[in-house]
Backbone as JSON Lines, residues from 0, in Angstrom:
{"i":0,"aa":"M","n":[48.59,55.1,47.63],"ca":[47.3,55.76,47.71],"c":[46.97,56.51,46.41]}
{"i":1,"aa":"L","n":[47.96,56.77,45.59],"ca":[47.72,57.49,44.35],"c":[46.74,56.74,43.45]}
{"i":2,"aa":"K","n":[46.85,55.4,43.39],"ca":[45.94,54.65,42.53],"c":[44.5,54.77,43.02]}
{"i":3,"aa":"F","n":[44.31,54.96,44.31],"ca":[42.96,55.14,44.83],"c":[42.46,56.54,44.53]}
{"i":4,"aa":"K","n":[43.34,57.52,44.61],"ca":[42.94,58.9,44.34],"c":[42.42,59.05,42.91]}
{"i":5,"aa":"Q","n":[42.99,58.31,41.99],"ca":[42.57,58.4,40.6],"c":[41.22,57.74,40.35]}
{"i":6,"aa":"G","n":[40.75,56.92,41.3],"ca":[39.41,56.34,41.22],"c":[39.24,55.16,40.29]}
{"i":7,"aa":"E","n":[40.33,54.59,39.84],"ca":[40.23,53.45,38.93],"c":[39.47,52.28,39.57]}
{"i":8,"aa":"Y","n":[39.63,52.09,40.88],"ca":[38.94,51.01,41.58],"c":[37.42,51.17,41.47]}
{"i":9,"aa":"I","n":[36.95,52.41,41.39],"ca":[35.51,52.66,41.28],"c":[35.04,52.28,39.88]}
{"i":10,"aa":"R","n":[35.79,52.67,38.89],"ca":[35.4,52.32,37.52],"c":[35.4,50.81,37.3]}
{"i":11,"aa":"K","n":[36.26,50.11,38.02],"ca":[36.33,48.64,37.93],"c":[35.36,47.95,38.9]}
{"i":12,"aa":"K","n":[34.63,48.76,39.67],"ca":[33.66,48.25,40.66],"c":[34.33,47.35,41.7]}
{"i":13,"aa":"E","n":[35.5,47.8,42.13],"ca":[36.25,47.1,43.18],"c":[35.98,47.75,44.53]}
{"i":14,"aa":"N","n":[36.16,46.97,45.57],"ca":[35.95,47.46,46.93],"c":[37.28,47.79,47.59]}
{"i":15,"aa":"V","n":[37.2,48.59,48.65],"ca":[38.36,48.88,49.49],"c":[37.92,48.6,50.92]}
{"i":16,"aa":"I","n":[38.7,47.8,51.62],"ca":[38.41,47.49,53.01],"c":[39.58,47.95,53.85]}
{"i":17,"aa":"L","n":[39.3,48.89,54.75],"ca":[40.3,49.46,55.64],"c":[40.13,48.81,57.01]}
{"i":18,"aa":"V","n":[41.11,48.02,57.41],"ca":[41.04,47.27,58.67],"c":[42.11,47.82,59.61]}
{"i":19,"aa":"G","n":[41.72,48.11,60.85],"ca":[42.7,48.58,61.82],"c":[42.04,49.0,63.11]}
{"i":20,"aa":"N","n":[42.87,49.17,64.11],"ca":[42.33,49.55,65.41],"c":[41.78,50.98,65.38]}
{"i":21,"aa":"S","n":[41.06,51.33,66.41],"ca":[40.39,52.62,66.5],"c":[41.39,53.77,66.52]}
{"i":22,"aa":"G","n":[41.05,54.82,65.79],"ca":[41.84,56.05,65.85],"c":[43.02,56.14,64.91]}
{"i":23,"aa":"V","n":[43.16,55.19,63.97],"ca":[44.34,55.21,63.08],"c":[44.09,55.93,61.76]}
{"i":24,"aa":"G","n":[42.86,56.43,61.55],"ca":[42.6,57.23,60.35],"c":[41.81,56.54,59.26]}
{"i":25,"aa":"K","n":[41.17,55.43,59.55],"ca":[40.41,54.71,58.53],"c":[39.28,55.57,57.95]}
{"i":26,"aa":"T","n":[38.5,56.18,58.83],"ca":[37.39,57.03,58.37],"c":[37.92,58.23,57.61]}
{"i":27,"aa":"H","n":[39.01,58.8,58.06],"ca":[39.63,59.94,57.38],"c":[40.01,59.55,55.95]}
{"i":28,"aa":"I","n":[40.64,58.41,55.79],"ca":[41.05,57.94,54.46],"c":[39.82,57.67,53.59]}
{"i":29,"aa":"A","n":[38.82,56.99,54.16],"ca":[37.6,56.68,53.4],"c":[36.91,57.96,52.95]}
{"i":30,"aa":"T","n":[36.83,58.94,53.83],"ca":[36.2,60.21,53.5],"c":[36.98,60.95,52.42]}
{"i":31,"aa":"A","n":[38.3,60.92,52.52],"ca":[39.13,61.57,51.5],"c":[38.94,60.91,50.13]}
{"i":32,"aa":"L","n":[38.85,59.59,50.11],"ca":[38.61,58.88,48.84],"c":[37.23,59.23,48.29]}
{"i":33,"aa":"G","n":[36.25,59.33,49.17],"ca":[34.91,59.72,48.74],"c":[34.89,61.14,48.19]}
{"i":34,"aa":"Y","n":[35.59,62.03,48.87],"ca":[35.69,63.42,48.41],"c":[36.32,63.48,47.02]}
{"i":35,"aa":"E","n":[37.38,62.73,46.83],"ca":[38.07,62.73,45.54],"c":[37.16,62.17,44.44]}
{"i":36,"aa":"A","n":[36.38,61.15,44.78],"ca":[35.43,60.6,43.8],"c":[34.39,61.66,43.43]}
{"i":37,"aa":"C","n":[33.92,62.42,44.4],"ca":[32.97,63.51,44.12],"c":[33.59,64.55,43.2]}
{"i":38,"aa":"R","n":[34.85,64.87,43.44],"ca":[35.56,65.84,42.59],"c":[35.63,65.36,41.15]}
{"i":39,"aa":"Q","n":[35.61,64.04,40.97],"ca":[35.66,63.46,39.62],"c":[34.26,63.29,39.01]}
{"i":40,"aa":"G","n":[33.25,63.8,39.71],"ca":[31.9,63.75,39.19],"c":[31.15,62.46,39.49]}
{"i":41,"aa":"L","n":[31.7,61.64,40.37],"ca":[31.04,60.39,40.72],"c":[30.11,60.59,41.9]}
{"i":42,"aa":"R","n":[29.05,59.78,41.95],"ca":[28.09,59.85,43.06],"c":[28.58,58.98,44.21]}
{"i":43,"aa":"V","n":[28.56,59.55,45.42],"ca":[29.07,58.89,46.62],"c":[28.03,59.02,47.73]}
{"i":44,"aa":"K","n":[27.87,57.97,48.5],"ca":[26.98,57.99,49.67],"c":[27.76,57.45,50.87]}
{"i":45,"aa":"F","n":[27.65,58.14,52.0],"ca":[28.35,57.76,53.23],"c":[27.33,57.3,54.25]}
{"i":46,"aa":"Y","n":[27.57,56.13,54.84],"ca":[26.74,55.6,55.92],"c":[27.65,55.1,57.04]}
{"i":47,"aa":"T","n":[27.17,55.14,58.27],"ca":[27.77,54.29,59.29],"c":[27.07,52.95,59.16]}
{"i":48,"aa":"A","n":[27.73,51.88,59.58],"ca":[27.12,50.55,59.49],"c":[25.82,50.51,60.28]}
{"i":49,"aa":"A","n":[25.83,51.05,61.49],"ca":[24.62,51.07,62.32],"c":[23.53,51.91,61.66]}
{"i":50,"aa":"G","n":[23.91,53.02,61.05],"ca":[22.95,53.89,60.39],"c":[22.27,53.23,59.21]}
{"i":51,"aa":"V","n":[23.04,52.53,58.39],"ca":[22.44,51.88,57.23],"c":[21.53,50.74,57.68]}
{"i":52,"aa":"I","n":[21.92,50.04,58.72],"ca":[21.07,48.95,59.21],"c":[19.77,49.52,59.77]}
{"i":53,"aa":"N","n":[19.83,50.6,60.51],"ca":[18.6,51.23,61.01],"c":[17.7,51.65,59.86]}
{"i":54,"aa":"E","n":[18.29,52.21,58.82],"ca":[17.51,52.63,57.65],"c":[16.9,51.43,56.94]}
{"i":55,"aa":"L","n":[17.65,50.34,56.84],"ca":[17.15,49.14,56.19],"c":[16.01,48.5,56.98]}
{"i":56,"aa":"I","n":[16.16,48.45,58.29],"ca":[15.1,47.88,59.13],"c":[13.83,48.71,59.01]}
{"i":57,"aa":"A","n":[13.97,50.03,59.06],"ca":[12.79,50.9,58.91],"c":[12.14,50.69,57.55]}
{"i":58,"aa":"A","n":[12.94,50.59,56.5],"ca":[12.39,50.39,55.15],"c":[11.66,49.06,55.05]}
{"i":59,"aa":"Q","n":[12.21,48.03,55.67],"ca":[11.54,46.73,55.64],"c":[10.2,46.78,56.38]}
{"i":60,"aa":"Q","n":[10.19,47.43,57.52],"ca":[8.96,47.52,58.31],"c":[7.89,48.34,57.59]}
{"i":61,"aa":"E","n":[8.32,49.28,56.75],"ca":[7.39,50.13,56.01],"c":[7.15,49.62,54.59]}
{"i":62,"aa":"Y","n":[7.58,48.4,54.29],"ca":[7.38,47.76,52.99],"c":[7.92,48.59,51.83]}
{"i":63,"aa":"R","n":[9.07,49.23,52.04],"ca":[9.68,50.03,50.96],"c":[11.12,49.61,50.7]}
{"i":64,"aa":"L","n":[11.45,48.37,51.06],"ca":[12.81,47.87,50.86],"c":[13.18,47.8,49.39]}
{"i":65,"aa":"N","n":[12.25,47.37,48.52],"ca":[12.55,47.3,47.09],"c":[12.85,48.67,46.51]}
{"i":66,"aa":"R","n":[12.11,49.68,46.95],"ca":[12.35,51.05,46.47],"c":[13.72,51.54,46.96]}
{"i":67,"aa":"L","n":[14.05,51.21,48.2],"ca":[15.33,51.63,48.75],"c":[16.49,50.94,48.03]}
{"i":68,"aa":"E","n":[16.27,49.69,47.6],"ca":[17.34,48.97,46.9],"c":[17.79,49.72,45.65]}
{"i":69,"aa":"K","n":[16.88,50.36,44.95],"ca":[17.26,51.15,43.78],"c":[18.21,52.28,44.18]}
{"i":70,"aa":"Q","n":[17.99,52.84,45.37],"ca":[18.86,53.9,45.86],"c":[20.25,53.37,46.21]}
{"i":71,"aa":"W","n":[20.35,52.1,46.64],"ca":[21.66,51.51,46.96],"c":[22.52,51.42,45.73]}
{"i":72,"aa":"L","n":[21.86,51.17,44.58],"ca":[22.61,50.92,43.35],"c":[22.99,52.2,42.62]}
{"i":73,"aa":"A","n":[22.37,53.32,42.97],"ca":[22.62,54.57,42.25],"c":[24.04,55.12,42.44]}
{"i":74,"aa":"P","n":[24.58,55.18,43.66],"ca":[25.93,55.77,43.81],"c":[27.01,54.88,43.17]}
{"i":75,"aa":"H","n":[28.02,55.52,42.65],"ca":[29.18,54.78,42.15],"c":[29.96,54.17,43.32]}
{"i":76,"aa":"L","n":[29.94,54.88,44.46],"ca":[30.71,54.47,45.63],"c":[29.86,54.65,46.87]}
{"i":77,"aa":"I","n":[29.84,53.63,47.71],"ca":[29.23,53.73,49.03],"c":[30.32,53.53,50.06]}
{"i":78,"aa":"I","n":[30.36,54.41,51.03],"ca":[31.29,54.28,52.16],"c":[30.48,53.77,53.34]}
{"i":79,"aa":"L","n":[30.91,52.64,53.88],"ca":[30.25,52.0,55.02],"c":[31.23,52.04,56.18]}
{"i":80,"aa":"D","n":[30.99,52.96,57.1],"ca":[31.95,53.25,58.16],"c":[31.6,52.5,59.45]}
{"i":81,"aa":"E","n":[32.62,52.14,60.18],"ca":[32.52,51.6,61.54],"c":[31.84,50.24,61.62]}
{"i":82,"aa":"L","n":[32.09,49.37,60.66],"ca":[31.55,48.02,60.77],"c":[32.35,47.28,61.84]}
{"i":83,"aa":"G","n":[31.66,46.76,62.81],"ca":[32.32,46.0,63.86],"c":[32.26,46.62,65.23]}
{"i":84,"aa":"Y","n":[31.81,47.84,65.32],"ca":[31.77,48.5,66.62],"c":[30.53,48.11,67.42]}
{"i":85,"aa":"V","n":[29.45,47.81,66.71],"ca":[28.19,47.48,67.37],"c":[27.66,46.17,66.77]}
{"i":86,"aa":"P","n":[27.35,45.17,67.61],"ca":[26.77,43.93,67.07],"c":[25.38,44.21,66.49]}
{"i":87,"aa":"F","n":[25.02,43.46,65.46],"ca":[23.75,43.67,64.79],"c":[22.76,42.59,65.18]}
{"i":88,"aa":"S","n":[21.49,42.94,65.12],"ca":[20.43,41.94,65.3],"c":[20.49,40.98,64.1]}
{"i":89,"aa":"K","n":[19.82,39.85,64.24],"ca":[19.77,38.89,63.14],"c":[19.19,39.56,61.89]}
{"i":90,"aa":"M","n":[18.08,40.28,62.06],"ca":[17.47,40.96,60.93],"c":[18.41,42.01,60.34]}
{"i":91,"aa":"G","n":[19.08,42.76,61.2],"ca":[20.02,43.78,60.73],"c":[21.16,43.18,59.94]}
{"i":92,"aa":"A","n":[21.71,42.08,60.43],"ca":[22.81,41.41,59.73],"c":[22.34,40.88,58.37]}
{"i":93,"aa":"E","n":[21.14,40.32,58.33],"ca":[20.62,39.8,57.06],"c":[20.38,40.92,56.06]}
{"i":94,"aa":"L","n":[19.89,42.05,56.54],"ca":[19.66,43.19,55.64],"c":[20.98,43.8,55.15]}
{"i":95,"aa":"L","n":[21.99,43.82,56.02],"ca":[23.31,44.3,55.59],"c":[23.87,43.38,54.51]}
{"i":96,"aa":"F","n":[23.7,42.08,54.7],"ca":[24.13,41.13,53.67],"c":[23.42,41.42,52.35]}
{"i":97,"aa":"Q","n":[22.11,41.61,52.41],"ca":[21.33,41.9,51.22],"c":[21.82,43.19,50.54]}
{"i":98,"aa":"F","n":[22.1,44.2,51.36],"ca":[22.6,45.48,50.86],"c":[23.91,45.29,50.1]}
{"i":99,"aa":"C","n":[24.85,44.59,50.71],"ca":[26.16,44.39,50.08],"c":[26.07,43.45,48.89]}
{"i":100,"aa":"A","n":[25.24,42.41,48.99],"ca":[25.09,41.46,47.88],"c":[24.47,42.15,46.67]}
{"i":101,"aa":"A","n":[23.54,43.07,46.9],"ca":[22.92,43.78,45.78],"c":[23.93,44.65,45.04]}
{"i":102,"aa":"R","n":[24.91,45.16,45.74],"ca":[25.93,46.01,45.11],"c":[27.08,45.21,44.51]}
{"i":103,"aa":"Y","n":[27.14,43.93,44.79],"ca":[28.26,43.08,44.33],"c":[28.42,43.2,42.81]}
{"i":104,"aa":"E","n":[29.59,43.64,42.41],"ca":[29.99,43.84,41.02],"c":[29.12,44.87,40.29]}
{"i":105,"aa":"R","n":[28.34,45.65,41.03],"ca":[27.54,46.72,40.43],"c":[28.01,48.09,40.86]}
{"i":106,"aa":"G","n":[28.78,48.15,41.94],"ca":[29.29,49.41,42.45],"c":[30.28,49.15,43.56]}
{"i":107,"aa":"S","n":[31.12,50.1,43.83],"ca":[32.18,49.95,44.82],"c":[31.69,50.29,46.22]}
{"i":108,"aa":"I","n":[32.31,49.63,47.19],"ca":[32.06,49.91,48.6],"c":[33.42,50.09,49.27]}
{"i":109,"aa":"I","n":[33.51,51.11,50.1],"ca":[34.65,51.24,51.01],"c":[34.11,50.91,52.4]}
{"i":110,"aa":"I","n":[34.76,49.99,53.07],"ca":[34.35,49.61,54.43],"c":[35.49,49.92,55.38]}
{"i":111,"aa":"T","n":[35.15,50.56,56.5],"ca":[36.12,50.71,57.58],"c":[35.69,49.8,58.71]}
{"i":112,"aa":"T","n":[36.65,49.1,59.29],"ca":[36.34,48.15,60.36],"c":[37.5,48.03,61.33]}
{"i":113,"aa":"N","n":[37.17,47.8,62.57],"ca":[38.19,47.54,63.57],"c":[38.4,46.05,63.78]}
{"i":114,"aa":"L","n":[37.67,45.22,63.05],"ca":[37.73,43.78,63.25],"c":[38.45,43.07,62.11]}
{"i":115,"aa":"E","n":[39.34,42.16,62.47],"ca":[39.91,41.25,61.47],"c":[38.78,40.35,60.97]}
{"i":116,"aa":"F","n":[38.89,39.85,59.76],"ca":[37.81,39.09,59.15],"c":[37.29,37.93,60.01]}
{"i":117,"aa":"P","n":[38.14,37.13,60.67],"ca":[37.6,36.02,61.47],"c":[36.65,36.47,62.59]}
{"i":118,"aa":"K","n":[36.73,37.72,63.0],"ca":[35.87,38.21,64.08],"c":[34.56,38.82,63.59]}
{"i":119,"aa":"W","n":[34.35,38.9,62.28],"ca":[33.12,39.48,61.76],"c":[31.89,38.68,62.19]}
{"i":120,"aa":"T","n":[32.06,37.39,62.43],"ca":[30.93,36.57,62.88],"c":[30.39,37.07,64.21]}
{"i":121,"aa":"E","n":[31.26,37.64,65.04],"ca":[30.82,38.18,66.33],"c":[29.8,39.3,66.15]}
{"i":122,"aa":"V","n":[29.92,40.06,65.09],"ca":[29.03,41.18,64.83],"c":[27.81,40.74,64.01]}
{"i":123,"aa":"L","n":[28.04,39.86,63.05],"ca":[26.95,39.45,62.16],"c":[26.17,38.26,62.71]}
{"i":124,"aa":"G","n":[26.8,37.47,63.58],"ca":[26.09,36.41,64.29],"c":[25.91,35.1,63.57]}
{"i":125,"aa":"D","n":[26.22,35.0,62.3],"ca":[25.98,33.78,61.54],"c":[27.22,33.46,60.7]}
{"i":126,"aa":"E","n":[27.81,32.31,60.92],"ca":[29.06,31.97,60.22],"c":[28.89,31.86,58.71]}
{"i":127,"aa":"Q","n":[27.83,31.19,58.27],"ca":[27.63,31.02,56.82],"c":[27.38,32.34,56.12]}
{"i":128,"aa":"M","n":[26.55,33.17,56.71],"ca":[26.27,34.47,56.11],"c":[27.52,35.34,56.11]}
{"i":129,"aa":"T","n":[28.29,35.3,57.19],"ca":[29.53,36.07,57.26],"c":[30.49,35.63,56.18]}
{"i":130,"aa":"A","n":[30.62,34.31,56.01],"ca":[31.52,33.78,54.96],"c":[31.05,34.23,53.58]}
{"i":131,"aa":"A","n":[29.75,34.19,53.32],"ca":[29.22,34.61,52.02],"c":[29.43,36.11,51.81]}
{"i":132,"aa":"L","n":[29.23,36.89,52.85],"ca":[29.43,38.33,52.75],"c":[30.9,38.65,52.46]}
{"i":133,"aa":"L","n":[31.79,38.04,53.23],"ca":[33.22,38.29,53.02],"c":[33.67,37.83,51.64]}
{"i":134,"aa":"D","n":[33.09,36.74,51.17],"ca":[33.43,36.24,49.83],"c":[33.11,37.3,48.77]}
{"i":135,"aa":"R","n":[31.96,37.93,48.9],"ca":[31.58,38.96,47.93],"c":[32.39,40.25,48.12]}
{"i":136,"aa":"L","n":[32.55,40.66,49.36],"ca":[33.25,41.92,49.62],"c":[34.73,41.86,49.26]}
{"i":137,"aa":"T","n":[35.36,40.74,49.52],"ca":[36.81,40.64,49.29],"c":[37.17,40.27,47.86]}
{"i":138,"aa":"H","n":[36.21,39.79,47.09],"ca":[36.47,39.49,45.68],"c":[36.73,40.81,44.97]}
{"i":139,"aa":"K","n":[37.83,40.92,44.3],"ca":[38.23,42.16,43.62],"c":[38.34,43.34,44.59]}
{"i":140,"aa":"A","n":[38.87,43.08,45.77],"ca":[38.97,44.13,46.78],"c":[40.43,44.47,47.08]}
{"i":141,"aa":"H","n":[40.61,45.68,47.54],"ca":[41.9,46.14,48.04],"c":[41.75,46.16,49.56]}
{"i":142,"aa":"I","n":[42.52,45.32,50.24],"ca":[42.43,45.2,51.69],"c":[43.65,45.88,52.29]}
{"i":143,"aa":"L","n":[43.41,46.93,53.07],"ca":[44.5,47.7,53.65],"c":[44.45,47.56,55.16]}
{"i":144,"aa":"N","n":[45.49,46.98,55.73],"ca":[45.62,46.89,57.18],"c":[46.34,48.13,57.67]}
{"i":145,"aa":"I","n":[45.67,48.87,58.53],"ca":[46.23,50.1,59.07],"c":[46.25,49.96,60.58]}
{"i":146,"aa":"N","n":[47.41,49.76,61.13],"ca":[47.5,49.63,62.58],"c":[48.52,50.61,63.12]}
{"i":147,"aa":"G","n":[48.39,50.88,64.38],"ca":[49.26,51.84,65.04],"c":[48.54,52.42,66.22]}
{"i":148,"aa":"D","n":[49.11,53.46,66.76],"ca":[48.5,54.13,67.9],"c":[47.42,55.1,67.42]}
{"i":149,"aa":"S","n":[46.42,55.28,68.23],"ca":[45.33,56.2,67.93],"c":[45.86,57.63,67.86]}
{"i":150,"aa":"Y","n":[45.5,58.32,66.78],"ca":[45.88,59.73,66.65],"c":[45.23,60.57,67.73]}
{"i":151,"aa":"R","n":[43.99,60.26,68.07],"ca":[43.29,61.01,69.12],"c":[43.98,60.81,70.46]}
{"i":152,"aa":"F","n":[44.39,59.56,70.74],"ca":[45.07,59.28,72.0],"c":[46.42,60.01,72.07]}
{"i":153,"aa":"K","n":[47.16,59.96,70.96],"ca":[48.43,60.68,70.91],"c":[48.23,62.17,71.14]}
{"i":154,"aa":"Q","n":[47.18,62.73,70.53],"ca":[46.9,64.15,70.69],"c":[46.54,64.48,72.13]}
{"i":155,"aa":"A","n":[45.75,63.61,72.76],"ca":[45.38,63.84,74.16],"c":[46.6,63.79,75.06]}
{"i":156,"aa":"L","n":[47.51,62.86,74.8],"ca":[48.74,62.79,75.59],"c":[49.6,64.04,75.41]}
{"i":157,"aa":"A","n":[49.69,64.49,74.16],"ca":[50.49,65.69,73.87],"c":[49.89,66.91,74.57]}
{"i":158,"aa":"M","n":[48.57,67.04,74.56],"ca":[47.92,68.18,75.22],"c":[48.13,68.1,76.72]}
{"i":159,"aa":"Q","n":[48.1,66.9,77.28],"ca":[48.29,66.76,78.72],"c":[49.73,67.11,79.11]}
{"i":160,"aa":"S","n":[50.68,66.7,78.29],"ca":[52.08,67.0,78.61],"c":[52.37,68.51,78.5]}
{"i":161,"aa":"E","n":[51.6,69.21,77.65],"ca":[51.77,70.67,77.53],"c":[51.26,71.39,78.77]}
{"i":162,"aa":"T","n":[50.25,70.82,79.44],"ca":[49.67,71.49,80.6],"c":[50.38,71.15,81.9]}
{"i":163,"aa":"T","n":[51.26,70.16,81.87],"ca":[51.98,69.8,83.11],"c":[53.35,70.38,83.15]}
């Protein structure tokens, strides 16, 4: 994790994809990396996947998608949290593709997801688009599989055992 703390992946415009089941600390790690990038004077933006898609759909409906695209490119690092928890509409998936494609080799993205790559089609709905998206995201990417028991679940069990 030290190489990530130093932010070299951001300067090289590389992505980080944190894959693992719920509750293992993916968002915590992504947030810590974003915080460290801020400490180094880099611009960082945090979105949930559903949140960015809602923002993109609203921008498209209001004919301001081109203006918003300039905002996508401004941060050195974008954190896209919780990809895979909620399936996207066709329009939402296409806009997410456009969002990520616009940043390809122009800025880093950290993605947290509970889905292994073959299951991304379930959320995005289109095999070709999913393959193209993964091709861009995984090129020059650091893919970290983080699996284990949920920290929240462990904490709940520990609290319950203290009360019994």
